[in-house]
C-alpha angles and dihedrals in degrees: 000000000000118000117252108239117218103186119163120221127209087260089059090053095048094046093047092048089052093050089050090049092050090048093053091047092050091047094050092047094051090046092045093232137124109266089229091063094057109115122248087240091059093042088053092052093048089047091053091050091046091053090051092050095045093050087053094049096051097037091113097037119111101178138037092248089057091051092049091051092050094045103051116160090255091053093048093050089050091052093042088062089050090052094052093047090050091047092051089052090050093048092047090051093049089049094050092047094049093045093049096043128076105297112251091226098043112121093250096046093047092047092051095044094048093048097044095046088048092053093046091049092047096050104031095081088057095046115090100172085242110120093195091061107021109021102145097039088051092052094045094052090050092047096051091041090054091048090052089051089054089052091052090052089053089051088054094049093251093136104150090041090052092049093051086055092051085072091068089046090054091049090053090048091058093049093048094048093050094046091053095045092044094051127199095335096056091041091055091051090048090053090051090053089054086058089049089053092051089052092046090051092048092244094135114085098198106087094197092052091049092051090051091051092051089049088054091048094051092048092051091046090052091052087059096044094251126147133221092265088061094060099103089046091050094048091052101040107012092101087072088077086074093054116100090218094054107087107201094187092053108090091212089070117079140167097263138084103266101040095028123027097025095040095048089048090054093235099122090125088078095051095103093053090045091053091051091049089050090055088052091050095051099054096249120162088274089062092057099038102030120149100244095200093053093048091047090055094042094049091048090054095045094042092053094047096046091048090054091048093048093052087052089055089048091051091050093049092046091051094049091047094041093224111190094206094062098046125112093003101170096172092055089055091051089052092047092049090053093044092052090053094049091045091052091053090049093049092050093048093047096049091045092048096047099029095123093045093049094046091051090048093050091048090055091050091051092050090048092051091048092052089048090055 
């Protein structure tokens, strides 16, 4: 197939500059301001919209005369008004989202952002995205970056979306906790399962090596009484067999998240919140008709708590590995002290605000447990 060339002529440049100029003029007139006082940020947004509009206008044009015919001054002025109207809608939406979301300079948001960015900055120089060399630093950077992303979603009033993503953060928490508690032995098994996953996803070019890996997988599966249909499950969760807290002979332990990863990590107390996040992630009715205020409050609580727990895991890992770069970090302790205070406030507010709802929910769970017994 021949490549489609998208070369811009001088006519394109002149017409686009004219459309951007008209857009800035229309915007300044509607705002009642001098065009020279418009910020570079706003000018950039108007220029981006102008590029989109111009590309649409000339999409069927083959020659410069055709472009000039389509892009008369009258037509460009008409579309510049459209650009400004769209931009105003965009700005209004940005403002509404920011005003309804968790305020960036609120005590909790500032505490979380300060702590998370500090942790990312602290660990990143020691993370090489090479699991064989820097497995835990890699995982911690990804974890704290994901947590920061959730915070930004809360700032933008994307509460239910943030909460559905907390689910992934909790899964990562379980993995990190088990890898640290299990030490080098569990970490090595986990690394081997990363190789298994690469083979399963056809990411290894050497066919002979891939075949050897699958032979190894099948042999290991057989030793645990697993069948070929269990391969994907074994690749994802089979490393749990090496964890001291995963009891293979106990039928309550299974190769899945709830009865495997979460249970072995000892984090079953968060199962109810995890299940709710799973419903959000799978477009159930709660996804479409969620109470945004409730999920903003719930995500704020869970994000604060999981951040504090994760830093605890990091401190434990750093102590075990005697990392020089994480010792005597006084400022981190200051940040953590403040975050604990803000998290406690958020917890108290949440459980006071939703006390009746949570008590009713717990009552239903107790009745369900009694009937199961």
